[in-house]
N, C-alpha and C positions, 0 to 999 in steps of 0.2 A: 638727122631729124630736121624737117622744114618747119620753121616757126611762122605762124600767121595769127592775126588777131581774130578773136571770136567773142562770144558772150562771156567766157570765163578766162580769156587771155588778152592782156594788153602789152604792147611792145613800145619801148621808149629808147631812143638812141642815147639820151643822157638825162640827167636830173632836170626836172622842170616843176614849177609850183603846181601844175595841173595834176601831179601824181597824187596830191591830197584828194582831189575830186574823184580820181579813179579808185582810190582806197575806200572812200566813203560809198561810192556806187557799188563796189563789190560787197562791202559789209552790209549794205541795205538790201541787196538782192540775194544772190546765191553763192557769194564768194568767188574768188578767182585768183589768178597769178599775174603779177606784173614783172616783166623781164626788162631790166634796165641795162642797156649795152647792146640792144638789138634794134635795128631800124624798122620802120613801118613795113618795109618790103621783105623783112626776115633776114637781112644781112647781119652777121655777127660783127659788130664794130668794137665791142669791149668797152670797159671803163678803167680809169686809173684810180688807184687807192680805193678799192671796194669797201674796206672797213670804214673809211671816212664817209663814203657815200651812204652806207647803211646808217651811220650815226646821224647824218644830216636828215635823212628821211624820217628816222625815228624821232628826232627832235621836232621836226615840222609837224608830224602827226600828234605828238604829245601836246604841243603848244596850241594847235589850232583846230583839232577835231573834238567834238563833244557828242555824246558822253565819252568817257575814256574807252579807247578801243585797242590799247596796246597789247592786251593779252590775247587778242584775236589775230595778231599779225606775227608771222614767223619769217625771219630773214635767212637767206642762204647765199653763199658765193659759189659759183661754178666756173670751171675753166673749159672753154669750148674752142677747139682749134688754136690753142695757145693764148686765147684772150679771156679775160675775166669778165663775167657778167654778174649782176646782182638779181636774185630771185626773191620777190616779195610775195609771200603766200598770205592771202587775206581770207579769213573765214567769215561766213555770214555771222553777223553780230546778234546778240540777244537783247540789246537795249535800243533797238531801232526806234525812230530814225536817227542816224548819225548825221551831223551837219558841221559846216564851217562856223566856228565860234564868231567870226566877224560878220557873218551874214545872218546868223540866227536860224530858228526853226521855221523857215519859209522856203519856197521853191528856189530862191537864189542861193540858198545854203545847203539844201538837201539834194543829193544826187542818187540816181538809180542807173543800173546797167541796162542799156537798150541796144541790142545788136553788138556793135564793136565800139560803142562810145558811152561816156558818162553823160546823162541828160538830167536836167532839173526835174525834180519830182513834182507832179501836180498836187494841189492842196488835198484832193480826195485821197491820193496815195499816201500822203503824209498822215492824214487822219487815220487811215486803215492801219498803217504801221504802228501808230500809237495805241490803237485798239488792240492789236495783236500782242504788243509788248506788255500792256497792262491788263491782259486777260486773266482768267482764273486758273493759272498754272498751279500744279499740286503744291510746290514749295511755297507759294505766296498765300495759300489758303490758311485761314486760322485753324489752329490745332484744336481738336475736341478735347485733348488732354492739356490742362494748363498748369498742373502741379509738376513742374519739370525742374530737374537739377542738371548741372553741367560740370561735374567734378573732373571727368577725364578730359573733356574738351578744353576747359579752362586751364588745366595743367599743360596740355599740348600747346596752347597759346603762350603760356608763361615761359615754357622752355625755349620758345623762339623770340622772346622779348616783346610779346604782344599782349595787350590787355583784352579782356572780354567782359566789359561792364556794359551798362545800359546804352551809352552812346554808341559803342562798337556794335552791340546787338542790333540797334536800329540801322546802322550803316550796312551791316551784313545781310539784313533781312530776317533776322530772328524774331523781330517784333514788328507787328503791323502798325498802321497809322494810329490805331486806337489803343496801342500798347499791349496787345495780346500776343502770345507766342504763336508763330506760324508753324506750318508743317516742316519747314526747314529747321527751325529750332528743335522740333520733335526728333528729327533725324540725328541731330548732334547731341541730344540729351542722353542722360543715363537710362532713360525710359524708352528709348527707340524701340518700336514694335517690330521692326524688320530685322531679319537675321541672315547670317551667312552659314550655310550648312556644308560641311566637308566630310568626305569619306575616302578611305584608302582601301583598295581592293587587291587581292592576291591574283596576279595574272592580268590578262587583257580584258576580261569581262567582269560582270558584277555578280558572279556566282558566290564568291567567298569574300566577306568583309574582313578587313584587318582591323580597322577601327572607324569610329564616327565621332565627329565633333560638331557642336553648334556654338557659334560665336554671337554674343549678345552685347547690348550696351550701345554707346555712341558709335556712329559709323567709324570714327577715328580709332576707337578701341577694336572694333571688328577687323579693320584693315590691319592693324598691328598684330593682332592675334592670328589672323588668317595667314599673314606673311610668315610669321614665326612657324606656323604649322607646315607651310610649304617649304620653308628653309630647312626644317628638320628632315624632310623627305627628298631634299636635293643633295644626294650623296656626293661626297668628295672622293676622287681618285687621284692618283699621282703618277707622273712619268718622270724620267730623269734624262737630262741632256748633259752628259759628262757628270760633273759633281753637283749639278744644279737640279733641285726638285721643282717640278712644275705641277701645281694643283689644278684639277679640272672639276667642274660641277656637272651633274647629270643634265641640268637644264640651265640655259642662260639666265642669270639672276635678273638682268634688265627686262627680259621677256616676261618672267613670272610677275615682276613688280607691275609692269605696264598692263598686263592682262587683268590683274586683280583690281588696279585702280580703275581701269576701263569698265569692268563689271559693276563696280560700286557707283561710279559717278554717272554713268549713262543709263542705268536701269530705270524702269518706270515704277515709282513707288506708290502709284495709285492702285497697284495690284499687291496682294498680300503674300504672294509666293516668294520663297527665299532665293537668294543667290546661291548657286551650287558649285562646289569644287569637287572634282573627282580625280583621284590619283590612281593610275594603273601602272603596270610594270613597264609599259612602253610610252606612256603619254600622261599629260595632265589636261583635263578639260575644265573650262569655266563657263557657266551658263547664267546669263542674266535675263530678266524679264523685260520686255518692251520692244525688242527689235529696233529697226531703224525708223526714224521719223518719216511720216508720210511725204512722198515726193522725192525721197533720196534712195539711191541704190548703193549696193556695196561698192561698185566701181567708183561712184562719186566720193565715198568716204576714203577709199584707198588713194585718191589723188592728194589727200591732205586737206581737202576742203571739208569742214565739219560744222554741223549745227548741233548745239548742246541742248538736250532735253531739260537739264537741271542747271542753268547757268549760275545761280547763286550758290548752289552746293559746290559746283566746280570752282567758284571764286574762293570759297573757304579753303579748299585744297591748294589752290594757287597761292593764296596768302601764306600758307604754311609751308610753301616750297615743296609740296608733294607732286605737283605737276608743273611743267614749264609753260605750256601754251596749248590751246585747243588744236586738235587735228594732228598731233605728232605721235600719239601712243601706238597706233597701228603700224606706222612707219618704223618705229623702233623695234617692234616685234618682227617685222619683215626683215629688217637689217640683221637681227639676231639669227634668222633662219634664211640666209640668202638663196639656198638651193631648194627650198620648199615652196611649191606653188601656193599663192595666197588663198586659193580656194580650199586648200587643205588646212590652212591655219584658221580661216574664218568662215562660218556658216551663219546665215540669218534667215529667219522666217518673219511673218507679220508680227509675231509676239515674242520672239526669242533671238538673242544674239549669243553665239557660241564661239569660243576660242579654244583651239586644240594645239597644245605645244608638245611636239614629239621629243622623246629622249634623244640627246645628241648622238649617242652611240648608234642608235637606229638610223639617224640621218646620215652619219658618217659612212655606215655600211652601204646604205642605198646610194650615196654620192659616189663612193668608190666603184660600185657596180656600174653606175651610169657613166663614170669617167672611163672605165675599162672599155665599155661598149663604144663610147665616143672615140677613144684612141684607135680602136679597130677600124672605125669608119674613116678616120683621117689617114691611116696607113693604107687602107683599101683605095682611097682616092688618089694617094700619091703613087700607087702601083700603076695607075693609068695616066697620071699627069706629072709633069716635071716639078711643079711647086703648088703651094696652097696659100691662100691669104686668110686673114682672120675672118673676113666676111664669109669666105667659103666654109670655114669651120662652123660658123653660126648656122649657115644654110643647111649643111649636111647633117648636123647633129641636133639642130633645134635649140641650141644653147643661147643664153643671153650673152651680151658683149663681155661682161665681167667673167662669166663662167668659161667662155671660149678663151679669153686671155689666160685664165688660170690653168686650163688644160694645156695650152701651147707651152706655157712656162714650165709646167710639170714634165712635158715630153722633152723639152730642151734639157732640163736638169737631168733627166734619165738617159740622155744621150741618144734619143731617137730622132730628134729634129735639130736643125740649126737654122738660124735666120740669115737672110740675104737681103741686102738693100737697107735703106734708111727711111724713116718717116712714113709717109703715105705709100711709098714704094716697097715697103718691107714685105717679103714673102718668106715662106718656110719650105725647106727641102729636107729630104731624108739625109741623115748623117750616116755616111758610109763607114764601115770599120776601117 
């Protein structure tokens, strides 16, 4: 892969104070990724002690960037050609404009991404960001229902050692400046008017209902009840390796969890339609109203760059340790299904976002069939050529790097191939009887 700077990619050979400006610029614009350990010309130079470097960047951001932006940043360490680099994923923030605390809310402290650099924002741009941030978002609007109770939400806070009194409600956005409950408070109240509807069907279609459920109350209660419903339908099976029993679930628990949280956190609550969960014999589908925000495509979201429709709602889930950071949920689902194309997992329209999680047994059967076909292609290639490389396997099978490596290792273990050479010069040849 050739790295080069763009509107959403910044390359840095090593840590520099300017990384704060780049983070601010990405958060104020459309998000982006900063690679530390790669020079401006794309050369992989690597960094030493990547964990300490991540801590250094995190401390600098926490101490000098306002408002708090930490939950919109995700750090990763990658190894490329034997060298460690640090990947800083910055999501577009929801409290723009972000600025350097020592410079204040003025062009010298506020940056936006222009081309391949971070540039000071003009005063008109700063004013526009303030207007967009303080607009009439659904969760900020005063609720028409003011007689609200919070028994379930208060208990959830208490279980995590957090208080939910008037000062905390003001901080979270449950109360407006004039002391009235907002729609955010309504969503977490026992009187929440939005529901999650779940149904289980016999077979792959909707011809025969097995059961239906409707989950009401605080969004936290709905999430707990809906996950319990899904968990009951996530059957366990077991296999044995020698004397050891190994339990398996029909669906990856992490994927079910992330899909449910994604449906609840990112839906558009200005519409009255319910969030839908449908369980079939071969898959689970979750549908939420709202689709992607204007100007963003599914490809944008799958890179890990995310803009949240309901930032204050997400912040409550974040404080309760139900989510880690913005922009990571879809990635976790894709990691749980590495062999399933993302277009099969996620579908979106102007008003709807749908997640489809296939039963693992169906995926395994399809993967085995694909691997058998790919194995045949490798053997056919070796019938005409003396050796094959991993890149050749990717090319002739259409597999990703990880899938090609998995196939090669499987064929070696089965005694069909053996490796020759080392490092970049490794090739694979037929293993003769």
